[in-house]
Structures are given as C-alpha cells and as structure tokens.
C-alpha positions as CSV (number, residue, x, y, z in Angstrom):
1,M,-5.3,-26.2,-40.5
2,I,-2.7,-23.5,-40.1
3,P,-2.8,-21.9,-36.6
4,L,-3.8,-18.2,-36.6
5,T,-0.6,-17.2,-34.9
6,T,1.6,-18.5,-37.7
7,M,-0.2,-16.1,-40.1
8,T,0.2,-13.1,-37.9
9,I,3.7,-13.6,-36.4
10,S,6.5,-14.6,-38.7
11,F,10.2,-15.5,-38.5
12,G,12.2,-12.3,-38.2
13,D,9.4,-10.2,-36.7
14,K,10.3,-7.8,-33.9
15,V,7.9,-8.3,-31.0
16,I,7.4,-7.2,-27.4
17,H,5.6,-9.0,-24.6
18,S,2.4,-7.2,-23.7
19,T,2.7,-8.0,-20.0
20,F,6.4,-7.8,-19.5
21,P,7.6,-4.9,-21.8
22,E,10.7,-4.6,-19.6
23,W,12.0,-7.8,-21.3
24,G,12.8,-5.4,-24.2
25,S,12.2,-6.1,-27.9
26,G,12.5,-9.7,-29.1
27,A,13.3,-11.3,-32.5
28,V,11.2,-14.2,-33.6
29,I,13.7,-16.9,-34.4
30,K,11.4,-19.9,-34.9
31,V,7.7,-20.4,-35.8
32,E,6.6,-24.1,-35.9
33,N,3.5,-26.2,-35.4
34,T,3.1,-28.4,-32.3
35,A,0.4,-30.5,-30.7
36,L,-1.4,-29.2,-27.6
37,Q,-4.2,-31.2,-26.1
38,G,-4.7,-33.1,-29.3
39,E,-4.9,-29.9,-31.4
40,I,-2.4,-28.4,-33.8
41,T,-1.2,-25.0,-32.6
42,A,1.8,-22.8,-32.9
43,R,5.1,-22.6,-31.0
44,I,6.9,-19.3,-31.2
45,T,10.5,-18.9,-30.0
46,V,11.7,-15.4,-29.3
47,R,15.1,-14.0,-28.3
48,F,14.4,-11.0,-26.1
49,A,17.0,-8.3,-25.5
50,N,16.9,-8.4,-21.7
51,V,16.0,-12.0,-20.8
52,G,17.1,-14.2,-23.7
53,L,15.1,-17.1,-25.2
54,K,11.4,-17.6,-24.4
55,S,9.0,-20.0,-26.1
56,F,5.2,-19.5,-26.4
57,V,2.6,-22.1,-27.3
58,G,-1.0,-21.4,-28.5
59,N,-3.0,-19.2,-30.8
60,D,-3.6,-16.4,-28.4
61,L,-0.1,-15.2,-27.4
62,P,0.9,-12.1,-25.4
63,L,3.1,-10.8,-28.2
64,D,2.8,-7.5,-30.0
65,V,4.4,-7.2,-33.4
66,L,6.4,-3.9,-33.6
67,Q,7.0,-1.4,-36.3
68,G,10.2,0.5,-36.5
69,D,13.1,0.6,-34.0
70,H,11.1,1.3,-30.9
71,A,7.5,0.7,-29.7
72,M,5.4,1.8,-26.8
73,P,3.8,-1.1,-24.8
74,G,0.2,-1.8,-25.8
75,D,0.7,-0.9,-29.5
76,R,-1.1,-4.0,-30.9
77,E,-2.0,-2.5,-34.2
78,L,1.4,-1.6,-35.6
79,K,0.9,2.1,-34.9
80,R,3.9,4.4,-35.0
81,P,5.5,4.4,-31.5
82,A,5.4,7.5,-29.4
83,I,9.2,7.6,-29.3
84,A,9.2,8.0,-33.1
85,E,7.1,11.1,-32.7
86,V,9.9,12.5,-30.4
87,E,12.4,11.8,-33.2
88,D,10.2,13.6,-35.7
89,L,9.9,16.6,-33.5
90,E,13.7,16.7,-33.0
91,K,14.2,16.7,-36.7
92,S,11.9,19.6,-37.0
93,G,13.8,21.5,-34.3
94,L,10.8,21.8,-32.0
95,Q,12.7,21.4,-28.8
96,Q,9.9,22.6,-26.5
97,A,7.5,20.1,-28.0
98,V,10.2,17.4,-27.7
99,Q,10.5,17.9,-24.0
100,Q,6.7,17.8,-23.5
101,K,6.4,14.6,-25.5
102,L,9.2,13.0,-23.5
103,E,7.4,13.9,-20.3
104,D,4.1,12.5,-21.6
105,I,5.8,9.2,-22.4
106,M,7.8,8.9,-19.2
107,H,4.9,9.9,-16.9
108,A,2.3,7.8,-18.6
109,I,0.3,5.2,-16.7
110,P,-0.3,2.2,-19.1
111,L,-3.6,2.3,-20.8
112,A,-4.5,-1.2,-19.5
113,C,-4.6,0.4,-16.0
114,R,-6.8,3.3,-17.0
115,D,-9.1,2.0,-19.8
116,P,-12.7,2.2,-18.4
117,F,-13.7,-0.6,-20.8
118,N,-11.5,-2.9,-18.7
119,S,-13.0,-4.2,-15.5
120,A,-11.9,-2.6,-12.2
121,E,-10.3,-6.0,-11.3
122,H,-8.2,-6.0,-14.4
123,R,-7.2,-2.4,-14.0
124,L,-6.2,-2.9,-10.3
125,R,-4.2,-6.1,-11.1
126,R,-2.3,-4.3,-13.8
127,T,-1.8,-1.3,-11.6
128,L,-0.5,-3.3,-8.7
129,D,2.0,-5.1,-11.0
130,L,3.6,-1.7,-11.8
131,Y,5.1,-1.7,-8.2
132,K,7.6,-4.3,-9.4
133,Y,9.7,-1.3,-10.5
134,D,11.7,0.8,-8.1
135,M,14.5,3.4,-7.9
136,G,17.2,0.7,-7.8
137,G,19.5,0.3,-10.8
138,K,17.8,-2.8,-12.3
139,G,14.3,-1.7,-11.3
140,L,14.8,1.8,-12.9
141,M,16.1,0.3,-16.1
142,M,13.2,-2.2,-16.3
143,W,10.8,0.7,-15.8
144,A,12.4,2.9,-18.4
145,T,12.4,0.0,-20.9
146,A,8.7,-0.6,-20.3
147,Q,7.9,3.2,-20.7
148,T,9.9,3.8,-23.8
149,G,10.1,0.4,-25.6
150,M,13.8,1.0,-25.9
151,D,16.1,-1.9,-25.2
152,D,18.7,0.4,-23.7
153,P,17.1,3.7,-22.4
154,L,20.6,4.9,-21.4
155,T,21.3,5.6,-25.1
156,R,18.9,8.5,-24.7
157,F,18.7,9.3,-21.0
158,N,21.2,9.6,-18.2
159,R,20.5,8.0,-14.8
160,T,19.6,11.4,-13.2
161,E,17.1,12.2,-15.9
162,L,15.4,8.8,-15.4
163,E,15.3,9.3,-11.7
164,V,13.5,12.6,-12.1
165,Y,11.0,11.1,-14.5
166,Y,10.4,8.1,-12.2
167,K,9.7,10.3,-9.2
168,Q,6.9,12.1,-11.0
169,Y,5.6,8.9,-12.5
170,S,5.5,7.3,-9.0
171,H,3.5,10.3,-7.7
172,D,1.0,10.0,-10.6
173,L,0.8,6.3,-10.1
174,Q,0.0,6.7,-6.4
175,L,-2.8,9.2,-7.3
176,H,-4.2,6.8,-9.9
177,L,-4.1,3.9,-7.4
178,A,-6.0,6.0,-4.8
179,K,-8.7,6.8,-7.3
180,L,-9.0,3.2,-8.4
181,L,-9.3,2.0,-4.8
182,S,-12.0,4.6,-4.2
183,E,-13.9,3.3,-7.2
184,M,-13.6,-0.2,-5.8
185,H,-14.9,0.7,-2.3
186,G,-16.5,-2.2,-0.6
187,E,-14.6,-4.9,-2.6
188,N,-12.1,-5.6,0.1
189,K,-12.0,-9.4,-0.5
190,L,-11.1,-8.8,-4.1
191,I,-8.5,-6.2,-3.3
192,K,-7.0,-8.5,-0.7
193,R,-6.8,-11.4,-3.2
194,L,-5.2,-9.2,-5.9
195,L,-2.7,-7.9,-3.3
196,S,-1.7,-11.5,-2.5
197,E,-0.5,-11.9,-6.1
198,A,1.1,-8.5,-6.3
199,P,4.7,-7.3,-5.7
200,Q,5.7,-6.6,-2.0
201,R,5.8,-2.9,-2.6
202,A,2.1,-2.9,-3.7
203,K,0.8,-3.5,-0.2
204,R,2.6,-0.5,1.2
205,A,1.3,1.6,-1.8
206,V,-2.3,0.5,-1.1
207,D,-2.0,1.3,2.6
208,K,-0.7,4.8,1.6
209,A,-3.4,5.3,-1.0
210,R,-6.1,4.5,1.4
211,S,-4.9,7.2,3.7
212,F,-5.3,9.9,1.0
C-alpha cells in the first residue's frame, strides 16, 4: 500500500511548515517509504530556506504544498497567495489598493487563532505561540517571513517599514488575546497550562491583556 503522503507530496514540490512558517519555503528533496510501528509510511526530507534539512515521518504531515513563488501560511488548498494579489495590483497601477493589501497581510492574525470552528484551547495555544516573535533583528525577520511567506522579506520591505507594520500587528494581537481570554473566563487551569508551554513573552502579554 502506498502511503497517502507520497501521492500528495512529491519530489521537487515547494512546501511550507504549517506551524513554523518562519522556516521559509522548503524544497522536497526526497520521498521514500519507511517502517513505523510495523506499518509502511512515508519519510519526507525537505530543505528549508531558513533552517536547512528537516525530515518528517507519517501520513499526516504539517506541510502545505505551495503554488507560485510565495505563499501565505495556512494555504492548504493551493490557493493563490495574498502576496500574488499585491503583485497583480502593482501591475495594474493601483497603488492605493496595493498599500491596503500590504497592510492587510502584515497586520493579519493567523486564521488558526481566529477561526471559531477551532476550539478556544487551540486558538489560545496558537495565539500564545505568536509571542515568539519580537522587534529584534532575528525575531522581526521570522515574523515577516511568517506573515508574507517570503524567504527574504527584505527584498520587498526595508527594516523601518517592517517595524511600523509589526507595531500595529502587536497592538492588534494584544486586543485579540484580550478578547480570547475574556471568552475563556473561568478556565484558569487551562490557561496556566498553555502558558507553561508558551514563549516567555506570552506570560507578560496575558498579564497585560487581563488588565484591559
């Protein structure tokens, strides 16, 4: 039996990790079968732009196959990435629309954090994980890569532009966190457990959000 993954991810595909989009895009360099707990499954080896080689085993992998040169995180169905819409607008000379689309992309809180069909626990876990980014050089570049799907955001933005976008994004993220915590009122044990798994900055953000 051929593992499902080998039929959906092929050698040469361009992919992105759904949980760590800051790794940048990756090229699938090997697809092979392997044994896992007595079952035949797939082993996928990917060379990511920002972290190098990573291997994945199993039929349910956190890899999204990308279409085109860029992709927004979460595009699991080969939709045209948002950054491609910006390029289309530029070709049409619609500069005002270009700026609005760029702001939409750079300020967006990931869908996984907002989707009401996801459990509150899942939304909070994914939201707290966003506090791994910061205004430092590496943190800012990781954030910009995650937002845009571009391996090198500095080919489009300068550092000052990214800082301006990030400040507004951080403000919106804090409001989103406060709203989510309000929704989870009374679930202090769950929140405490999720915080224990979250980046250090997340605890300060939760304390601040609770004071809103």
